[in-house]
SEMARTOR-546649 format. One line per 8 residues: number of its first residue (from 0); their letters; for each residue x, y, z of C-alpha. Coordinates in Angstrom, 1 decimal, padded with zeros to 4 digits. Each point is the difference from the previous one (the first is absolute). Layout:
BEGIN
NUM	a	X,Y,Z ~ ... .
This chain:
BEGIN
0	mpeknsaq	019.2,163.6,085.5 ~ 001.8,-003.3,-000.8 ~ 002.6,002.1,-002.1 ~ 000.8,001.9,003.0 ~ 000.8,-003.0,002.0 ~ 002.2,-001.2,-002.8 ~ 001.8,003.2,-000.2 ~ 000.6,000.0,003.7 .
8	drrkapla	001.3,-003.5,-000.3 ~ 002.4,001.0,-002.7 ~ 001.3,002.9,002.1 ~ 000.6,-002.4,002.8 ~ 002.1,-002.2,-002.1 ~ 001.1,002.0,-002.9 ~ 002.3,-002.7,-001.5 ~ -002.6,-002.8,000.3 .
16	tptdlrqd	-000.1,-001.4,-003.6 ~ -002.8,-002.4,-000.8 ~ 001.3,-003.6,-000.6 ~ -001.4,-003.5,-000.1 ~ 003.1,-001.2,001.7 ~ 000.0,-000.8,003.6 ~ 001.6,002.4,002.3 ~ 002.7,-002.5,001.2 .
24	vvknisga	000.7,-000.8,-003.7 ~ 000.4,003.8,-000.8 ~ 002.4,000.4,003.0 ~ 002.1,-003.0,-001.1 ~ 000.2,000.9,-003.7 ~ 000.7,003.6,000.8 ~ 002.7,-000.9,002.3 ~ 001.7,-002.2,-002.7 .
32	lnalladv	-000.5,002.5,-002.6 ~ 001.3,002.9,002.1 ~ 003.1,-002.0,000.8 ~ 000.3,-000.7,-003.8 ~ -000.4,003.7,-000.7 ~ 002.8,000.9,002.5 ~ 002.3,-002.6,-001.7 ~ -001.0,001.4,-003.5 .
40	yalyfktk	000.8,003.5,001.1 ~ 003.3,-001.1,001.6 ~ 000.9,-001.7,-003.2 ~ -001.0,003.0,-002.0 ~ 002.4,002.2,002.1 ~ 002.8,-002.4,-000.2 ~ -000.4,-000.4,-003.8 ~ 000.0,003.7,-000.4 .
48	nfhwhvsg	003.0,000.4,002.3 ~ 001.9,-002.5,-002.1 ~ -001.3,001.7,-003.2 ~ 001.5,003.3,001.3 ~ 003.3,-001.4,001.1 ~ 000.8,-002.6,-002.7 ~ 003.4,000.5,-001.6 ~ 002.4,-001.7,-002.3 .
56	phfrdyhl	000.1,-001.2,-003.8 ~ -003.6,-001.2,000.1 ~ -001.3,003.2,001.6 ~ -002.6,000.8,-002.8 ~ -001.4,-003.4,-000.3 ~ -000.2,-000.6,003.8 ~ -001.2,003.6,000.6 ~ -003.0,-000.5,-002.4 .
64	lldeqadq	-000.8,-003.5,001.2 ~ -000.2,001.2,003.5 ~ -002.1,003.0,-000.8 ~ -002.4,-002.3,-001.9 ~ -000.3,-002.4,002.8 ~ -000.4,002.7,002.5 ~ -003.0,001.6,-001.9 ~ -001.6,-003.5,-000.2 .
72	ifqigddi	000.5,-000.6,003.7 ~ -001.4,003.4,000.9 ~ -003.1,-000.4,-002.2 ~ -001.2,-003.1,002.0 ~ 000.3,001.9,003.3 ~ -003.0,002.1,-000.7 ~ -002.0,-003.0,-001.2 ~ 000.8,-001.8,003.2 .
80	aervrkig	-001.1,002.7,002.2 ~ -003.2,000.7,-002.0 ~ -000.8,-003.7,000.3 ~ 000.3,000.1,003.8 ~ -002.5,003.0,000.0 ~ -002.2,-001.8,-002.4 ~ -000.6,-002.9,002.4 ~ -000.5,002.4,002.9 .
88	gttirsvg	003.5,000.1,001.6 ~ 002.3,002.8,000.7 ~ 003.6,000.2,-001.3 ~ 003.4,001.3,000.8 ~ 000.1,003.7,000.9 ~ 003.7,001.0,000.2 ~ 003.5,-000.9,-000.7 ~ 000.4,-001.0,003.7 .
96	hitrlqrs	-002.9,-002.4,-000.5 ~ 001.7,-001.5,-003.1 ~ 003.3,-000.3,002.0 ~ -002.0,-002.0,002.8 ~ -001.6,-002.4,-002.5 ~ 002.7,-000.5,-002.6 ~ 001.8,-003.4,000.0 ~ 002.6,000.7,-002.5 .
104	adndadyv	003.3,001.6,000.9 ~ 001.1,003.5,-001.1 ~ 003.5,000.6,-001.5 ~ 001.5,003.3,001.2 ~ 003.5,-000.8,-001.1 ~ 002.0,002.9,-001.5 ~ 001.1,-002.3,-003.0 ~ -001.4,-003.3,-001.3 .
112	dptdmlse	001.6,-001.8,-002.8 ~ -002.6,000.1,-003.0 ~ 000.0,-003.8,-000.2 ~ -000.8,-000.2,003.7 ~ -002.8,002.5,-000.4 ~ -001.6,-002.1,-002.7 ~ 000.5,-003.3,002.0 ~ -001.4,001.6,003.2 .
120	lqednkal	-003.1,001.3,-001.9 ~ -000.4,-003.5,-001.6 ~ -000.2,-001.5,003.5 ~ -002.3,002.8,001.3 ~ -002.4,-000.6,-002.9 ~ 000.1,-003.8,000.6 ~ -000.9,000.6,003.5 ~ -002.8,002.3,-001.0 .
128	varmreah	-001.4,-002.8,-002.3 ~ 000.0,-002.3,003.0 ~ -001.9,002.5,002.1 ~ -002.5,000.6,-002.7 ~ -000.6,-003.7,-000.4 ~ -000.8,000.0,003.8 ~ -002.4,002.8,-000.3 ~ -001.5,-001.7,-003.1 .
136	dlcadagd	-000.7,-003.1,002.1 ~ -001.6,002.0,002.7 ~ -002.2,001.8,-002.4 ~ -000.9,-003.1,-001.9 ~ -000.9,-001.8,003.3 ~ -002.3,003.0,000.8 ~ -001.6,-000.1,-003.4 ~ 001.4,003.5,-000.9 .
144	vattslle	000.2,-000.7,-003.7 ~ 000.8,003.7,-001.0 ~ 003.0,000.2,002.3 ~ 001.3,-003.5,-001.2 ~ -000.3,001.2,-003.5 ~ 002.0,003.1,000.6 ~ 002.6,-001.9,001.8 ~ 000.4,-002.4,-003.0 .
152	vwidqaer	000.8,002.9,-002.2 ~ 002.5,001.5,002.6 ~ 001.7,-003.3,000.4 ~ 000.4,-000.4,-003.7 ~ 001.6,003.5,-000.1 ~ 002.3,-000.7,002.9 ~ 001.1,-003.3,-001.6 ~ 000.8,001.9,-003.2 .
160	rvwflfet	002.2,002.4,002.1 ~ 001.8,-002.9,001.5 ~ 000.5,-001.5,-003.4 ~ 001.4,003.2,-001.4 ~ 002.3,000.6,003.0 ~ 001.2,-003.7,-000.3 ~ 000.8,000.2,-003.7 ~ 001.7,003.4,000.4 .
168	trargysa	002.4,-001.4,002.6 ~ 000.3,-003.6,-001.2 ~ 003.0,000.9,-002.2 ~ 001.7,001.3,003.0 ~ 000.6,-003.5,001.6 ~ -003.5,-001.2,000.7 ~ -001.1,-003.4,-001.6 ~ -003.3,-001.6,-000.5 .
176	tavaggr	001.2,-003.0,001.9 ~ 000.8,002.1,003.1 ~ -003.3,001.7,-000.2 ~ -002.0,-003.1,-000.3 ~ 001.9,-001.6,002.8 ~ -000.9,003.0,002.2 ~ -003.9,-000.8,-000.1 .
């Protein structure tokens, strides 16, 4: 008989995932991760957009770099969404939901100079790192060590993307002094 009640409870709340985190913590972490997920997908599409539309003498190098970065960004999206579900939250459900939550700007221009593409992606990835650090702090304060651990890996990956984009554009007029002064 107890199993029947358990099955009935599951039908009433089919997405209720067991967790030892308090409900308010789940809500806060899920909200932060969903916003991060929206930013990740927005950055993924912008990176792919630039990958598809890059042109010029460094086409092959930029095209391959952006494809590699887009693949990496796409990979963390599923991990973020699955982490939300593992802790008992629900995640984004549509492109419209992504649009409502994303904090980074799209770029729908017909033409973007390749160096401007890379610089824009560098700034977007730096902003993503900052948002990941905010989510990390929230998760650490809540004792969600699994999510903090994942965020640490994703922060490292995003910092690597920033580094590659910076080094790729540096010969085009960027200096280490100018970048250090911008912090």
